[in-house]
N, CA, C and O of each residue as an XYZ file, in Angstrom:
432
protein
N      18.683     -7.017    -22.591
C      17.877     -7.031    -21.377
C      16.409     -7.306    -21.699
O      15.742     -8.052    -20.982
N      15.904     -6.698    -22.789
C      14.493     -6.906    -23.112
C      14.209     -8.371    -23.453
O      13.081     -8.836    -23.290
N      15.238     -9.106    -23.929
C      15.050    -10.529    -24.221
C      14.922    -11.340    -22.934
O      14.125    -12.276    -22.869
N      15.698    -10.989    -21.912
C      15.597    -11.670    -20.616
C      14.213    -11.437    -20.015
O      13.556    -12.369    -19.553
N      13.786    -10.179    -20.030
C      12.457     -9.850    -19.499
C      11.382    -10.585    -20.300
O      10.447    -11.145    -19.729
N      11.523    -10.577    -21.611
C      10.562    -11.278    -22.467
C      10.491    -12.764    -22.150
O       9.404    -13.337    -22.069
N      11.657    -13.388    -21.972
C      11.682    -14.818    -21.623
C      10.964    -15.074    -20.306
O      10.224    -16.049    -20.177
N      11.182    -14.198    -19.327
C      10.533    -14.359    -18.029
C       9.031    -14.110    -18.121
O       8.243    -14.818    -17.494
N       8.636    -13.113    -18.895
C       7.210    -12.851    -19.085
C       6.525    -14.053    -19.724
O       5.444    -14.466    -19.304
N       7.170    -14.603    -20.738
C       6.595    -15.764    -21.427
C       6.508    -16.971    -20.481
O       5.495    -17.670    -20.442
N       7.577    -17.198    -19.729
C       7.597    -18.314    -18.788
C       6.478    -18.188    -17.754
O       5.769    -19.155    -17.472
N       6.330    -17.004    -17.202
C       5.275    -16.773    -16.204
C       3.892    -16.942    -16.825
O       3.018    -17.592    -16.253
N       3.710    -16.355    -17.990
C       2.402    -16.440    -18.661
C       2.026    -17.893    -18.921
O       0.879    -18.290    -18.714
N       2.994    -18.683    -19.373
C       2.715    -20.083    -19.662
C       2.447    -20.884    -18.388
O       1.584    -21.762    -18.384
N       3.169    -20.594    -17.317
C       2.947    -21.307    -16.046
C       1.544    -21.067    -15.511
O       0.939    -21.957    -14.913
N       1.028    -19.861    -15.728
C      -0.298    -19.510    -15.233
C      -1.395    -19.770    -16.265
O      -2.576    -19.552    -15.995
N      -0.998    -20.234    -17.437
C      -1.943    -20.532    -18.523
C      -2.729    -19.302    -18.960
O      -3.907    -19.396    -19.302
N      -2.063    -18.145    -18.944
C      -2.681    -16.920    -19.433
C      -2.394    -16.763    -20.920
O      -1.393    -17.267    -21.430
N      -3.270    -16.072    -21.592
C      -3.055    -15.729    -22.997
C      -2.505    -14.307    -23.076
O      -2.511    -13.572    -22.088
N      -2.033    -13.933    -24.251
C      -1.609    -12.542    -24.464
C      -2.752    -11.603    -24.113
O      -2.560    -10.571    -23.470
N      -3.935    -11.984    -24.548
C      -5.110    -11.131    -24.322
C      -5.431    -10.984    -22.837
O      -5.798     -9.899    -22.387
N      -5.296    -12.073    -22.074
C      -5.539    -12.005    -20.628
C      -4.636    -10.964    -19.977
O      -5.098    -10.121    -19.209
N      -3.351    -11.031    -20.290
C      -2.383    -10.127    -19.668
C      -2.595     -8.701    -20.175
O      -2.573     -7.751    -19.393
N      -2.799     -8.558    -21.471
C      -3.016     -7.232    -22.045
C      -4.226     -6.559    -21.419
O      -4.179     -5.371    -21.101
N      -5.303     -7.302    -21.242
C      -6.501     -6.736    -20.605
C      -6.205     -6.306    -19.181
O      -6.642     -5.236    -18.756
N      -5.470     -7.122    -18.439
C      -5.118     -6.769    -17.059
C      -4.283     -5.488    -17.023
O      -4.472     -4.631    -16.160
N      -3.358     -5.378    -17.975
C      -2.478     -4.209    -18.021
C      -3.137     -2.987    -18.652
O      -2.638     -1.870    -18.516
N      -4.256     -3.197    -19.339
C      -4.948     -2.089    -19.994
C      -4.259     -1.638    -21.276
O      -4.257     -0.452    -21.605
N      -3.669     -2.605    -22.004
C      -2.980     -2.293    -23.262
C      -3.486     -3.222    -24.362
O      -4.255     -4.147    -24.102
N      -3.051     -2.971    -25.573
C      -3.428     -3.810    -26.706
C      -2.698     -5.148    -26.648
O      -1.580     -5.237    -26.141
N      -3.340     -6.177    -27.169
C      -2.773     -7.513    -27.194
C      -1.418     -7.531    -27.911
O      -0.464     -8.147    -27.435
N      -1.345     -6.851    -29.055
C      -0.106     -6.815    -29.840
C       1.043     -6.160    -29.091
O       2.195     -6.571    -29.225
N       0.727     -5.146    -28.308
C       1.763     -4.474    -27.512
C       2.338     -5.433    -26.490
O       3.554     -5.516    -26.314
N       1.443     -6.168    -25.809
C       1.951     -7.121    -24.830
C       2.754     -8.234    -25.514
O       3.790     -8.654    -24.997
N       2.292     -8.705    -26.648
C       3.004     -9.760    -27.379
C       4.433     -9.325    -27.685
O       5.354    -10.139    -27.613
N       4.627     -8.054    -28.024
C       5.977     -7.547    -28.297
C       6.863     -7.586    -27.055
O       8.061     -7.847    -27.168
N       6.305     -7.334    -25.884
C       7.083     -7.421    -24.641
C       7.410     -8.876    -24.328
O       8.540     -9.205    -23.966
N       6.417     -9.739    -24.468
C       6.549    -11.158    -24.167
C       7.588    -11.825    -25.082
O       8.309    -12.726    -24.654
N       7.654    -11.384    -26.319
C       8.604    -11.951    -27.285
C       9.981    -11.298    -27.191
O      10.926    -11.745    -27.842
N      10.097    -10.246    -26.388
C      11.381     -9.560    -26.261
C      11.680     -8.616    -27.408
O      12.832     -8.227    -27.600
N      10.657     -8.237    -28.183
C      10.849     -7.325    -29.312
C      10.890     -5.860    -28.891
O      11.533     -5.039    -29.546
N      10.208     -5.536    -27.801
C      10.156     -4.161    -27.319
C      10.414     -4.125    -25.829
O      10.168     -5.097    -25.114
N      10.914     -2.991    -25.372
C      11.173     -2.804    -23.945
C       9.877     -2.429    -23.239
O       9.152     -1.539    -23.684
N       9.596     -3.104    -22.150
C       8.362     -2.850    -21.396
C       8.557     -1.639    -20.488
O       9.557     -1.567    -19.774
N       7.616     -0.680    -20.499
C       7.709      0.472    -19.596
C       7.665      0.039    -18.133
O       7.037     -0.959    -17.778
N       8.339      0.804    -17.309
C       8.464      0.513    -15.882
C       7.104      0.323    -15.212
O       6.930     -0.608    -14.427
N       6.144      1.190    -15.511
C       4.827      1.109    -14.880
C       4.142     -0.219    -15.188
O       3.472     -0.795    -14.331
N       4.316     -0.702    -16.422
C       3.712     -1.979    -16.791
C       4.444     -3.141    -16.128
O       3.833     -4.149    -15.772
N       5.762     -2.992    -15.966
C       6.519     -4.036    -15.254
C       5.993     -4.184    -13.829
O       5.798     -5.298    -13.343
N       5.768     -3.070    -13.173
C       5.242     -3.119    -11.807
C       3.885     -3.806    -11.762
O       3.611     -4.609    -10.870
N       3.057     -3.487    -12.715
C       1.708     -4.053    -12.737
C       1.740     -5.558    -13.035
O       0.970     -6.318    -12.448
N       2.615     -5.988    -13.933
C       2.708     -7.419    -14.246
C       3.303     -8.180    -13.056
O       2.929     -9.325    -12.805
N       4.209     -7.559    -12.339
C       4.760     -8.178    -11.119
C       3.674     -8.337    -10.068
O       3.635     -9.330     -9.341
N       2.808     -7.363     -9.998
C       1.671     -7.427     -9.076
C       0.771     -8.605     -9.427
O       0.311     -9.329     -8.544
N       0.526     -8.793    -10.710
C      -0.321     -9.888    -11.162
C       0.257    -11.245    -10.770
O      -0.469    -12.127    -10.311
N       1.565    -11.407    -10.951
C       2.193    -12.700    -10.678
C       2.654    -12.851     -9.231
O       3.017    -13.948     -8.807
N       2.643    -11.767     -8.480
C       3.084    -11.847     -7.096
C       4.583    -12.006     -6.965
O       5.066    -12.715     -6.082
N       5.324    -11.343     -7.849
C       6.784    -11.434     -7.821
C       7.384    -10.051     -7.609
O       6.705     -9.038     -7.777
N       8.646    -10.017     -7.244
C       9.332     -8.735     -7.121
C       9.841     -8.312     -8.495
O      10.052     -9.150     -9.372
N      10.034     -7.036     -8.672
C      10.489     -6.490     -9.947
C      11.817     -7.107    -10.379
O      12.023     -7.375    -11.562
N      12.705     -7.329     -9.437
C      14.023     -7.876     -9.773
C      13.931     -9.231    -10.457
O      14.834     -9.609    -11.204
N      12.865     -9.957    -10.214
C      12.745    -11.278    -10.820
C      12.435    -11.243    -12.309
O      12.611    -12.246    -13.001
N      11.981    -10.112    -12.805
C      11.810     -9.993    -14.257
C      13.166     -9.965    -14.957
O      13.264    -10.274    -16.145
N      14.201     -9.595    -14.223
C      15.547     -9.496    -14.786
C      16.381    -10.750    -14.512
O      17.554    -10.810    -14.878
N      15.783    -11.731    -13.878
C      16.492    -12.954    -13.477
C      16.774    -13.846    -14.681
O      15.873    -14.156    -15.461
N      18.017    -14.250    -14.822
C      18.380    -15.135    -15.923
C      18.218    -16.605    -15.564
O      18.115    -17.450    -16.454
N      18.195    -16.921    -14.279
C      18.055    -18.293    -13.816
C      16.577    -18.607    -13.606
O      15.953    -18.089    -12.680
N      16.025    -19.448    -14.457
C      14.598    -19.774    -14.418
C      14.213    -20.436    -13.093
O      13.093    -20.249    -12.616
N      15.108    -21.194    -12.502
C      14.815    -21.862    -11.234
C      14.552    -20.839    -10.141
O      13.645    -21.022     -9.329
N      15.331    -19.768    -10.112
C      15.110    -18.713     -9.119
C      13.769    -18.041     -9.340
O      13.083    -17.683     -8.383
N      13.397    -17.871    -10.582
C      12.094    -17.276    -10.893
C      10.971    -18.189    -10.407
O       9.987    -17.715     -9.840
N      11.113    -19.481    -10.623
C      10.101    -20.440    -10.156
C       9.953    -20.391     -8.646
O       8.843    -20.489     -8.123
N      11.072    -20.240     -7.941
C      11.035    -20.187     -6.478
C      10.282    -18.970     -5.959
O       9.772    -18.991     -4.839
N      10.207    -17.921     -6.751
C       9.564    -16.681     -6.329
C       8.044    -16.758     -6.388
O       7.362    -15.947     -5.761
N       7.514    -17.703     -7.119
C       6.066    -17.802     -7.248
C       5.477    -18.251     -5.916
O       5.539    -19.427     -5.561
N       4.915    -17.314     -5.200
C       4.467    -17.522     -3.829
C       3.212    -18.372     -3.750
O       3.156    -19.352     -3.007
N       2.246    -18.002     -4.494
C       0.992    -18.737     -4.417
C       0.390    -18.798     -5.809
O       0.399    -17.823     -6.561
N      -0.121    -19.945     -6.120
C      -0.727    -20.138     -7.430
C      -2.209    -20.414     -7.254
O      -2.640    -20.992     -6.257
N      -2.958    -19.998     -8.223
C      -4.385    -20.224     -8.231
C      -4.741    -20.900     -9.547
O      -4.043    -20.748    -10.549
N      -5.799    -21.621     -9.527
C      -6.297    -22.181    -10.775
C      -6.693    -20.997    -11.648
O      -7.464    -20.137    -11.223
N      -6.171    -20.955    -12.853
C      -6.324    -19.745    -13.647
C      -7.223    -19.887    -14.866
O      -7.334    -18.949    -15.654
N      -7.863    -21.026    -15.039
C      -8.757    -21.123    -16.187
C     -10.100    -20.465    -15.861
O     -10.615    -20.588    -14.750
N     -10.633    -19.788    -16.819
C     -11.932    -19.120    -16.715
C     -11.974    -18.016    -15.660
O     -12.980    -17.861    -14.967
N     -10.900    -17.257    -15.533
C     -10.889    -16.130    -14.602
C     -11.398    -14.875    -15.287
O     -11.130    -14.644    -16.466
N     -12.130    -14.073    -14.542
C     -12.557    -12.775    -15.062
C     -11.472    -11.749    -14.740
O     -10.548    -12.030    -13.977
N     -11.588    -10.587    -15.314
C     -10.645     -9.502    -15.008
C     -10.673     -9.172    -13.525
O      -9.627     -8.934    -12.923
N     -11.849     -9.156    -12.938
C     -11.976     -8.863    -11.511
C     -11.283     -9.940    -10.682
O     -10.642     -9.632     -9.677
N     -11.407    -11.204    -11.098
C     -10.714    -12.296    -10.401
C      -9.210    -12.058    -10.408
O      -8.554    -12.197     -9.376
N      -8.656    -11.699    -11.570
C      -7.214    -11.461    -11.679
C      -6.779    -10.319    -10.766
O      -5.735    -10.395    -10.118
N      -7.580     -9.269    -10.718
C      -7.249     -8.127     -9.856
C      -7.258     -8.538     -8.385
O      -6.370     -8.151     -7.626
N      -8.238     -9.305     -7.991
C      -8.334     -9.722     -6.600
C      -7.227    -10.709     -6.224
O      -6.710    -10.662     -5.108
N      -6.865    -11.591     -7.138
C      -5.768    -12.517     -6.883
C      -4.456    -11.752     -6.752
O      -3.652    -12.042     -5.867
N      -4.236    -10.767     -7.638
C      -3.015     -9.948     -7.552
C      -2.967     -9.211     -6.217
O      -1.912     -9.124     -5.588
N      -4.097     -8.688     -5.793
C      -4.174     -7.990     -4.504
C      -3.820     -8.948     -3.364
O      -3.071     -8.585     -2.458
N      -4.351    -10.157     -3.408
C      -4.069    -11.148     -2.370
C      -2.586    -11.543     -2.367
O      -1.979    -11.662     -1.303
N      -2.014    -11.744     -3.535
C      -0.593    -12.098     -3.628
C       0.270    -11.002     -3.017
O       1.278    -11.285     -2.368
N      -0.122     -9.775     -3.223
C       0.617     -8.658     -2.641
C       0.579     -8.720     -1.113
O       1.587     -8.469     -0.453
N      -0.558     -9.046     -0.567
C      -0.675     -9.200      0.889
C       0.249    -10.320      1.379
O       0.950    -10.163      2.378
N       0.241    -11.441      0.672
C       1.098    -12.567      1.054
C       2.568    -12.175      0.989
O       3.329    -12.481      1.907
N       2.977    -11.502     -0.086
C       4.382    -11.068     -0.226
C       4.775    -10.139      0.921
O       5.848    -10.290      1.504
N       3.919     -9.193      1.238
C       4.214     -8.261      2.319
C       4.300     -8.970      3.664
O       5.170     -8.660      4.479
N       3.409     -9.910      3.895
C       3.448    -10.685      5.127
C       4.756    -11.470      5.232
O       5.384    -11.499      6.290
N       5.158    -12.098      4.140
C       6.410    -12.861      4.156
C       7.619    -11.965      4.399
O       8.559    -12.366      5.084
N       7.601    -10.764      3.847
C       8.694     -9.821      4.090
C       8.775     -9.439      5.566
O       9.862     -9.340      6.134
N       7.624     -9.229      6.169
C       7.580     -8.837      7.582
C       8.097     -9.971      8.467
O       8.853     -9.731      9.409
N       7.695    -11.184      8.168
C       8.070    -12.317      9.028
C       9.509    -12.755      8.825
O      10.051    -13.480      9.659
N      10.151    -12.327      7.723
C      11.547    -12.681      7.483
C      12.499    -11.854      8.336
O      13.640    -12.260      8.557
N      12.054    -10.714      8.813
C      12.920     -9.812      9.577
C      13.226    -10.330     10.955
O      13.944     -9.679     11.714
């Protein structure tokens, strides 16, 4: 399971052009710790999974998705990600959460 999550973390990170350090800083952990999750070497704690899902604007279940196409479909909104500050990442994650919630409401 940790390999599936790692593959998805790596795929998402690469799509957004984030570095290990970018994600680690957002999560408030060491770069090496995040690299271990991204490579599938260690199991990511639940709290960090929630936070990384917030960053990418995806649901938790999509970290466990084996079909990459389904994961791509979940990416609701993308932003240009070069030269973002930590505050920018936090605000983008907050906005993505609003969009996800709005879409959930309108689907009913």
